[in-house]
C-alpha positions, 0 to 999 in steps of 0.5 A: 370687356369695356363698353366705351364708344368713341364718337366722331364729332367732326372737330375742326380747328379754327381757320378764320381770321386771327386778330391781335390785341386791338381786335381783342379790345374791340370785342371786349368793348362790344361785349361790355356795351351788350352787358350794360344794355342787357343785349342777348340776355334775359328780359329782366336784364334789359328792363331797367337799363332800357327803361332809364335810357328811354326815360332820359330821351323822353324827358329830353324831348319834353324839355325841348318841346317846352322851349319850342312852346315858349316861342323864344329863348327869353320867354323860356328863361322868364318861364323858368324852363331848364337851361344847360346847368339845370339839365345836369341836375335832372339827368345826373340823378338818372345817370346815378341810378343807371350806373348803380344798375349796370356798372356792377354787371360790367365788371363783377360777373367776369371775376365771380365766374372765374373767366379772367384767366381765359381773358388773360391767356390771350395776347392781352394785358390787364390794362387792355382789358380794363381800358376796353371796359372803361370805353364801354362804360363811358360810351353808354353812360355819357349818352344820358348826359350828352344827348339831352344837352345836345338836343337842347342846344339845337333847340335853342339854336332853332329859337334864336332870333339871330338864326340857327348857325349864328347861335351855334357859332356864337355859343361854341363855348357851351359845347366844351362846358357840357363835355367837361361837366359830363366827364366830371360826373362820370369821373366821380361816379366811375371812380367810386364804382371802380373801387367798389366793384373791384372787391364786391362780386355780387351785383346787388350788393355792389349797387347798394354800396355804390349808392350808399357811398354817394348819397349817405356819404354826402350827408355824413360829410356835410354833418362832420364838416360843420363840427367844431373840431380842428380840420373838420372842414376838410371832411366836406371834400368827401361830399363827392357828388357835390364836386361836379355840381360845384364845377358845373355852377362855376363853368355855367355861372349859375347857382342852380344848386345853392351852396355846396358842402365844399363851397360852404367850407371855404374851398374854391372850385379848383379844389373840386376839380382836383378832387374829381381828378383824384377820385377818377384816376385813383379809382382807375389805379386802384382797379388796375392794381387789384386786377394785376394781382388777380391776373 
C-alpha cells in the first residue's frame, strides 16, 4: 500500500495586475540597474561598483572644491586645474574599470543560468530584452561621465564674474559637447563589451577580455600602424580608446592627450566619429543576432 501523502499548500493563482511589453521592459531595466549596483546581492557584489561610484563623486567634489579655492576661472586655468576636457581623461579610466566589473554581470548570468527561455516565453521580443539591458547600462554608466562635468559646470558658473545665469546662458554649447563625448565613450566601450559578453558567460573572463581588447589592442594597433608595409596606417583605427579622446579634443579645441594613433596616421576626427558609430551600432547588431539564435 502506498505511503504517499497529498499536502494542501493553499495554492492560489495570480490575480494582480498584468502588464504588457512595456511593464516587462521596465522590470528588466530595474533588474539590470540592481545587478550593476549589486543591490539585493551579496556584499562582495556591491563593494567594487559602489566603491568606484563613490570615488568618482568624491573626485568630482575635490575638483570643484579646488576651483573654488582658486577663486576665479582665470586663476583655476592658470594653476592648471582640470577643465571639461581634462575631466574626461580622469573619469573615463574609472568608467572603463566600472564597465569591466559590472557589464558582464548585466548580461552573462541570464545566459549561463538558462533563464532566457523564461524571458522569451513572455510577450517580449529579443529587441525588448536587449533594449532594456542597454537602458540600464547607459543609465548607470553615464553617471560617471556626466555628474562630474555638471558639477564642474555649475561650479564655474558660480565663479564667473559675469554671474551664474550669464555663464550658463553663454556656455550652452558645453552641455551638448559633454553629452556627445560621454556617448562616444559609452558607444565604444559598450560596443566592445556587447561582442565579448555575447559569447563569454564567465564574468571574470569577460572582464579580462574586455580590458585586454581596449588596453592591449590599443598598444598593438599603434605598433602595427607604424610599420612600413602598405596600408599599415589603417590599423591605427583599431586603437578604439583613442577615438572618443580624439573627438573630445576636437570638440573642446584642446590638446589634452597629445597626438592619438588615428591622428598620427593622418585620419581626421570625422573618421573617428564614423568608427565610434560603427563600433557602437555593430556591437548592438552583433548581440541582437546572437540572441535571436538563442531565443
